[in-house]
Structures are given as C-alpha cells and as structure tokens.
N, C-alpha and C positions, 0 to 999 in steps of 0.2 A: 474160591476153593483152593486149598493148599495143593501144591504140585505133588504128584506121586513119585516118591523117591525110591520105591521098591524096585530093585533091579538096576538102578543107576550106579555106574562105577563110582566108588569113593575116591576122593582126591588123595593121592599118596602124601605121606608126611614130608618126603624130601623137598618137593617144591615149596611147601609151606615154610620150611626152614630157610630156604633161599629168600623168600619174600620178607621174612622177619629180619634176616641178616642185612638185606639191602636197606631196609628201613632204619636199622640201628647204625649201620656203617656209612650210609650216605652215598655209596657208589657200588657198582658191580665188582670193580677190581678190589675194593676194600673188603667187600663181603666174601670174595673168593679167598683172600688171604686169611680172613678170620676163620673160614671153614676148611682151610687147607685144600682147596679145590682149584682146578684150572679155571681161568676167567671164561673161556668158551663154554665150559660145562655149566656154569652159573647162568650165562645168557641163554643157553639152550633150555635149561630147566625152567626158567621164567617164561620163555615162549611157549613151552608145553603147558604150563599152568594157565597162561592166557587163552590158549586154544581150548583147553578143557573147560574153563569157566565161561568162555565166550565174552570175557571182559578185558579191557586194557588196564593193566595194573601198574605199570611203571612207564616213566618217560625218561628217555636217555638224552643226555646233553654232554657238551664238553666239560661242563662244570661238575658233573656227577649224575646221579640217578635219583629221581624223586618218585614217590608213589602218587598215582592219580587219585581222584576222589574215591573211585571204587577200591583202589588198593588200600587207601587209608581206612576205608570202612571194613575191609576184610582182615587187615593185619592183626587187629585185636583178637578176632576170632581165631586166627591162625595161632596166636600165642596160647590161647586157651586150649586149643586142640593139642598142641605140643606139650603143654603142662600136664594135660590129662593123660597123654601117652606116656610121659615120664612116670606119672603116678601109677599107671597100670603096670608098667615094667617093674617098678620098684615093688609093687604088691606081689607080683609073681615071684620076684627074687626073694622077697621076705617070706613067702610061703615055703619056697625051697629051703631058705636058710633056717626057718624054724625047725624043719625036719632035721637039718644038719646042726642045729644049735648055734646060730649066729644072730647077732643083733647089731644094727647100725645106730650109733649114737653120735650126735654133734654137740660140742660144748665150746663155750667161749674160752678164751685163752687162760684166764686166771683159774677158772674151774677145772679146765682140762689138766693144767700143770700141778695144781695144789690140792685138789679134792678127788678127782676121778681115780687116781692111783689107789687111794685108800678105800674107795668104794669097791674097786675090783678085787683088792686083797681081802675084803670082808665077805666075799661070796664063797659059797661052798664048792668043794671039788666037783667037777663035772658040769658046772654051770655053763650057759651058752657063751661062745666066743664073742667078744665085743670088738667091733670095728669102729675106731674113734676118729671122727673128723674134728679138726680144731679150726675155729673161725671166730670172727667177732659176733656179738649178739645178734645183729641184724641178719648176717648171713646164716647163722644157726637157725633162726626162725624161717628163713626162706628154704633151707634144706628140709625142714620138717614139713612145711606147707606143700612143697613140691614132691614129697615122697622120697627124698634122697636120704632121709634119716628117720628112724622110728621114734626116737626120743631126742629132745634138745634140752640144754641147760644154759641159761642166760643170766646176765648180770644187769641188764638195762632196765630202766623204769617203765618201759612200754611193752605191751604184748599185743601181737597182731590179733585182730578179732577172729581169725580163722583157727586160732589155737586155744586149747584149754591150758590152764596154768595152775601150778601148785607151788607155794612157797616152801622151800626145803631148808632154808637157812638164812642167816643175816651176815652182813659184812660191813666194814667201815673203811672209807677211803681216808688216807692220811696225806697231809701235805709234807713233803720231804725235800730237804736241801743238803748240799755238801756242808761239812763242818765249817768251811771258810765263808759261806754265804752270809751276807748281813743279817738275814732273818734268823740264822742259827744263834746269833749273839744277842738278839733283841729280847728284852724281858717282857715286853707287851705283846699281846696277840696281834697277828696280822688281820687287817679288816678284809671284808668281802671285796671292797673296791681295789685294795692293794693286790689281793690274790688274782682278781680278774685282769688287772693291768700287767701282771707277770714281771719279767718274762717266764713263760711256762713251756715245758715240753709235755705234750699230751699224746695219747693214743689217737688213731685215725677216726674219722667220721664212721659211725656205725658200731663202735665199741661201746660196751655197757659202761665202762669207766668214764669215757668221754661224755656220754649222754647223762649220766648221773651228776657229774660235775656241772655241766651246763644248766641242767634243771635246778640244781641247788643254788647256783649263782643268780639265776633269774629270780628265784623265790626270795633271795636276799636283796634284790634290787640292784644287782651289780653284774649284768651279763658280761661275757668275755669282751674286752675292749679292743682286741686285735686278733689277727690270725696267728695263733701260736704254732710252734713247730709240731708237725704231725708225724708220728712214727708208728710203724706197724707191729711193734712188739714191746712188751714190758722191759725186756733186757735193753733194747735200744734207748728207751726213755731213761732208764737208770744210768746208762753210760753217759748220756748228755748231762744229767744232773751231777755226776761225779766231776764234771768239768769245773763246777764251782759257782757259776753265775746264773744258773737256771733252776727253777723249782719245778716240782711235778706233784701230781695228785694221783696216788696209786693205792691199790688194795693193801690193807694191812697184811694179808696173806703173803704178798709178794716182796715185802721189804723187811721181814723179821730178821733175816740173816744179816743184812746190812746195818740194821739198827743195833743188833747185838754186838757186831764188830765195831761199831762207831763210825763206819764209813758214810753213813747217812744220818741225819738228825730230823726229828719231827718238829713241825712248827704248829703252834696253836693258831686257829683261825676263828675269829669271833663272828657269831651270827650266821654261820653256814652249816646246814645239816648235811653231813656227808655219809650218813648211814644208808644202806640199801638192802633190798631183798634179793636173794638168789632163788631162781625159779626153775622148775622143770616144766617143759611144754610138750604137748603132743597134739596131733591133728584132731579137729572136730569132725572130720569127714572120713576117718578110717578107724576101724576097731583095733585097739592095741592087741598085738599078739601076746601069747603066754610068756614068751621070753622077755618082752617089754615090761609086762606087769611084774615079773619076778625081779628084774633089775630095778624098777621103780620102787618096789617095796624095800629092797636092800638099801637104796639111797635114802629113803625116808627114815628108816630105822637108824642108819649110820649118822645122820645129821640131826636127829632129834636132840633138843637141848636137855641137858642133865641125864642123858641116857646112860644107864649102867651096862657095862659089858657082861654078857651072859657067859657061862662056862663053855669052854671050847667043845666039850663032849656033846653039848646040846645044839651046836651050831647048825648041823644038818636038819634036825627036826624043826628048829626055829625058822630056817629058811623055807622049808616046805610049808609051814603054816602061813608064812607071809604071802605066798603065792595066791592064796585065797582072799587076801585082803583087797577090798575094792579101791586100790590106790588110784587107778586110772579109770575114768568114766568115759563113755563113748556116746556121742549125740549125733544122730543123723542130721545132715543139712536138709532144710526144707526150702 
C-alpha cells in the first residue's frame, strides 16, 4: 500500500538546490561558490535534508563530496522538481506579463541580430513588449523547455522532442576567407575533405551554424579532422578570418557587408550541402499565450517567401486578423 503523504511536510526547494549543486560541482566548497553561499550554510542545509528524508545523501572526504547511492537516486528527481518549479514561476510571470503586454523570446545569434529587428519593426503600435534573450540554438531550446522563454528561434538541424517546431525560413552557410588566403585564388572548388581539414574558425558547440556544418561534412564523408578554433560570437570568427590563414563557415546573412566591401571572399565547396532551415520552437507542455501567438503570426508573415508588402494603412487590421490564425498548436503531454 502506498504511504499516506497527506499532511506530510513537503521538502523545501533550497536543500534540493544544494544537493544538485554538490553533484554538479563535486564538493561542498565548490557548490557554495557556485551558489554564492557560505560553506557552513551548504553543509547545514544538506544535514537538514538528510534529517528530513531519513537518508544519508552525501559522503564527505578530503578529496571532495560524493553522493551516496540514495543521493544519486534522488538527485535526478530533485532536478525535475526544480525544473518544474522554474516552469511554474515562469507561467505565473507570463500570466502577469500578458496582462502588461510582455513576451519572452529566445533566439540564436544570427536570427537575433539579423532577423528579429525586422520582425519587431513589422509589428503594429501597441503590440506586446518583447524581452529578447540571445544564445546558441541548444541553449535557446533549453530556455523554452524550462519555461524561461515563451518562443524560441533556432538555426540547428535538431529539435528537442519536448518542443513543437515550424520552419519559418531558409538560410545558406558560406565558406569565407580573407582575400589573401590560398583558397581565394583557386579556380577549382574546395573539396569536403579539404574544408574539414581546415584550418577553420568555428562557433562553439551548441551553435546551429556549427551543428549544421558538422552534419553536412559527415553526410559528405568528411567529418571534421581536428579540433578547430571555437569562438563564442560571429564577430570573433570573422576577426580571425581577417587574419588571412583561416577559413570559416558562416550564415550568408552575417557576411553580406564584408562580401560587398571585398574584405572577405566566398569559396566554392564541392559536394557539401550547407543549406539549412530556420525554425520557431515552443513547448509541447504549455499553451501559448495570446501575445506569443500574435508574435508568431507576425514572424510567419514576415518571412514567407515571395510575400508582398501590404499597404501601411491596413497593417493594424492585418495584424488583428493574424492573431486568430492557428500558428501555434498546443498538445498536452501524456
């Protein structure tokens, strides 16, 4: 028979955060630094959690702190509880924000810098205020999954199964070099193997640009042959390429100015498909708010291929009609 939990005190979230931090950091002192707490406070919190659960959860030693078998069994549940708490708090904040007309959006770097400004300017006066988070595609999906963002926009080839996705546009990655690079003077295309061998400057793991390139090279039978330079921004990648000896693979959106000025040159690559889809993602487990549906409709309309601009006088009426379009669908998790 299942134990009767009615009336039993619930475990507070604070000690669960401590348990997760110790598991991730490997010691009480490191966990204390990560949480900006005093070490005695972390130790005391863990002791209270052990007393409340009646279980030994950590073992302390000179080499660090490790979780016991019981601690390892519970730490996954603790993460789930904390994620659910974050989602609850975000839902409450979203409900308050909807009344005040605010929307939280997360977008990968290329989309945030080159597409989101146009989407915002296409919205009618009085539309909800958008709070924009900029991250790589992997972190954008995590923000949406955990309720830190209402909508996400990614460039990567993979979508987390906990998310709905809709293609909103297409992009092409270009291989670019400085004018003095040997590839800039070559009349023949670079092969997949030559591109994979580099030297290359690439975005960090988790970026959509990096993931698209890696997938395309594997499909061409030429996976990356070495560990290329990894940089956290497109601007940093371009600055390395300007040095003259390094190539990069970047979105066409991000290098148009340099190609026009002639400070970068494109290189033809044979047998590597560097086209990709740009996607909008939202949670399968939360119903999209009205402000999210309105913004999604604006994005879909603004990025539709061959779309003709409507007269400015009808912009407000058009936006109102788009709110009713079922751009986002919601499916309960079972």
